[in-house]
VOPAGU-2260 file (C-alpha; in pm, 1 decimal, decimal comma):
REM VOPAGU-2260
SITE   aa  ch    i         X         Y         Z
SITE  MET   A    0    8548,6    7952,4   10709,6
SITE  THR   A    1    8670,0    8189,3   10438,6
SITE  ARG   A    2    9019,9    8206,0   10293,3
SITE  ASN   A    3    9094,0    8525,3   10485,9
SITE  GLU   A    4    8986,6    8362,9   10812,6
SITE  LEU   A    5    9211,2    8063,5   10740,3
SITE  VAL   A    6    9510,6    8286,5   10672,1
SITE  GLU   A    7    9438,2    8494,5   10984,2
SITE  ARG   A    8    9417,7    8178,1   11196,9
SITE  GLN   A    9    9745,3    8050,3   11053,4
SITE  GLN   A   10    9915,9    8381,4   11128,7
SITE  ALA   A   11    9773,6    8388,5   11482,2
SITE  PHE   A   12    9898,6    8032,8   11537,3
SITE  HIS   A   13   10251,5    8128,2   11429,9
SITE  ARG   A   14   10248,5    8445,6   11641,7
SITE  ALA   A   15   10148,0    8242,8   11947,5
SITE  ALA   A   16   10422,8    7987,2   11877,5
SITE  ARG   A   17   10711,1    8237,6   11872,5
SITE  GLY   A   18   10799,4    8217,0   12241,7
SITE  ARG   A   19   10743,0    7846,9   12301,4
SITE  MET   A   20   11112,9    7752,9   12286,8
SITE  THR   A   21   11217,0    7975,6   12577,9
SITE  PRO   A   22   11088,6    7747,1   12858,3
SITE  PHE   A   23   11285,3    7455,1   12716,7
SITE  LEU   A   24   11604,3    7659,4   12722,0
SITE  PHE   A   25   11552,9    7737,8   13090,0
SITE  VAL   A   26   11517,5    7364,5   13157,8
SITE  PHE   A   27   11788,5    7214,0   12937,2
SITE  ILE   A   28   12077,1    7458,9   12975,6
SITE  PRO   A   29   12106,3    7414,4   13356,2
SITE  MET   A   30   12106,5    7037,9   13303,2
SITE  LEU   A   31   12402,1    7065,0   13069,0
SITE  ALA   A   32   12609,6    7269,2   13313,7
SITE  PRO   A   33   12725,4    6978,2   13536,2
SITE  LEU   A   34   12827,9    6783,7   13227,8
SITE  THR   A   35   13066,5    7057,3   13115,5
SITE  VAL   A   36   13158,9    7281,8   13408,5
SITE  ASP   A   37   13280,0    7008,3   13646,0
SITE  SER   A   38   13539,9    6897,4   13394,3
SITE  PHE   A   39   13694,7    7243,8   13388,8
SITE  ARG   A   40   13689,7    7334,7   13755,3
SITE  GLY   A   41   13858,6    7018,5   13879,8
SITE  VAL   A   42   13593,4    6836,8   14081,8
SITE  ASP   A   43   13736,7    6599,0   14338,6
SITE  VAL   A   44   13654,9    6274,0   14160,4
SITE  ASP   A   45   13767,0    6064,5   14457,8
SITE  ARG   A   46   13508,1    6227,6   14681,5
SITE  TRP   A   47   13210,4    6268,0   14447,5
SITE  GLY   A   48   13283,3    6024,9   14169,3
SITE  PHE   A   49   13092,4    6091,2   13854,3
SITE  TRP   A   50   12749,0    6112,6   14019,4
SITE  PRO   A   51   12682,7    6479,5   13936,5
SITE  GLU   A   52   12739,4    6404,8   13567,9
SITE  VAL   A   53   12535,2    6084,6   13581,2
SITE  ALA   A   54   12246,4    6259,2   13759,2
SITE  ALA   A   55   12249,7    6549,2   13511,5
SITE  PHE   A   56   12257,3    6310,9   13217,6
SITE  ALA   A   57   11967,4    6105,0   13359,9
SITE  ALA   A   58   11763,4    6421,9   13419,6
SITE  LEU   A   59   11836,6    6541,5   13066,3
SITE  VAL   A   60   11730,1    6207,4   12916,1
SITE  ALA   A   61   11411,5    6207,7   13127,3
SITE  ALA   A   62   11328,5    6564,4   13020,9
SITE  LEU   A   63   11387,2    6484,7   12653,7
SITE  ALA   A   64   11172,7    6170,4   12676,2
SITE  THR   A   65   10894,4    6367,2   12845,0
SITE  ALA   A   66   10914,7    6639,0   12581,0
SITE  THR   A   67   10906,3    6377,6   12304,7
SITE  ILE   A   68   10584,9    6235,4   12446,1
SITE  PHE   A   69   10396,9    6551,5   12543,5
SITE  VAL   A   70   10500,0    6819,9   12293,0
SITE  PRO   A   71   10318,9    6658,6   11995,5
SITE  ARG   A   72   10003,4    6625,9   12205,7
SITE  LEU   A   73   10022,1    6990,5   12307,0
SITE  GLU   A   74   10077,4    7086,8   11943,4
SITE  GLU   A   75    9767,2    6893,1   11835,9
SITE  ARG   A   76    9564,8    7065,9   12106,6
SITE  ARG   A   77    9683,8    7408,3   11989,5
SITE  VAL   A   78    9595,7    7323,8   11628,0
SITE  ARG   A   79    9241,5    7233,4   11735,6
SITE  LYS   A   80    9219,8    7545,5   11955,3
SITE  PHE   A   81    9295,7    7769,4   11656,9
SITE  GLY   A   82    9057,1    7571,9   11434,6
SITE  LEU   A   83    9330,5    7463,4   11194,9
SITE  ALA   A   84    9249,3    7092,5   11176,1
SITE  CYS   A   85    9087,3    6945,5   10868,0
SITE  PRO   A   86    8736,7    6828,9   10963,0
SITE  ALA   A   87    8770,8    6514,0   10750,2
SITE  CYS   A   88    9121,2    6381,1   10823,0
SITE  GLY   A   89    9235,3    6590,0   11120,8
SITE  GLU   A   90    9556,3    6702,2   10949,3
SITE  ALA   A   91    9691,1    7039,1   11063,2
SITE  LEU   A   92    9634,3    7310,2   10803,9
SITE  LEU   A   93    9985,8    7445,3   10850,3
SITE  GLY   A   94   10297,4    7440,2   10637,7
SITE  THR   A   95   10255,0    7299,1   10289,1
SITE  THR   A   96    9912,3    7154,8   10368,5
SITE  GLY   A   97    9799,0    7495,3   10493,2
SITE  GLU   A   98    9936,2    7673,5   10189,1
SITE  ILE   A   99    9748,9    7434,8    9961,6
SITE  ALA   A  100    9432,7    7490,2   10166,1
SITE  ALA   A  101    9470,7    7868,4   10146,6
SITE  VAL   A  102    9518,0    7863,4    9768,5
SITE  THR   A  103    9277,3    7589,4    9659,3
SITE  GLY   A  104    9030,9    7583,8    9947,8
SITE  ARG   A  105    9086,9    7211,0    9997,3
SITE  CYS   A  106    9292,6    7014,3   10247,3
SITE  GLY   A  107    9635,6    6934,7   10108,2
SITE  ASN   A  108    9619,3    6588,4   10263,0
SITE  CYS   A  109    9273,5    6446,4   10179,1
SITE  GLY   A  110    9123,4    6702,6    9938,8
SITE  HIS   A  111    8821,8    6779,2   10158,8
SITE  ARG   A  112    8684,4    7133,4   10115,1
SITE  VAL   A  113    8791,2    7337,5   10419,4
SITE  VAL   A  114    8723,6    7686,7   10283,8
SITE  GLU   A  115    8387,2    7813,5   10164,2
SITE  PRO   A  116    8378,6    7880,3    9790,3
SITE  ASP   A  117    8395,4    8248,1    9690,6
């Protein structure tokens, strides 16, 4: 891969990642509503108790735990899909490591050549 191809792949990766936060907002914001809204509208605590809040909190914790487990795996898959993993160490050629790779042609983590010499 050439330096231009590496930079193009990095830019394509970042363009594809722009809208990935939106689905999480559609999941987490409705879970927060019972924790806040019920306090203001005067829910009959004698009838319902605190079960709506407990259920919302449990669902929020479960969603956060699931995201903590699966989001890094999905990120690794996307890095491999765009061809931005170092062939030697597997480190993502993004961020500081990617900048080093784009400038020097070597992985910023292990020093393996990832870009063809000019």
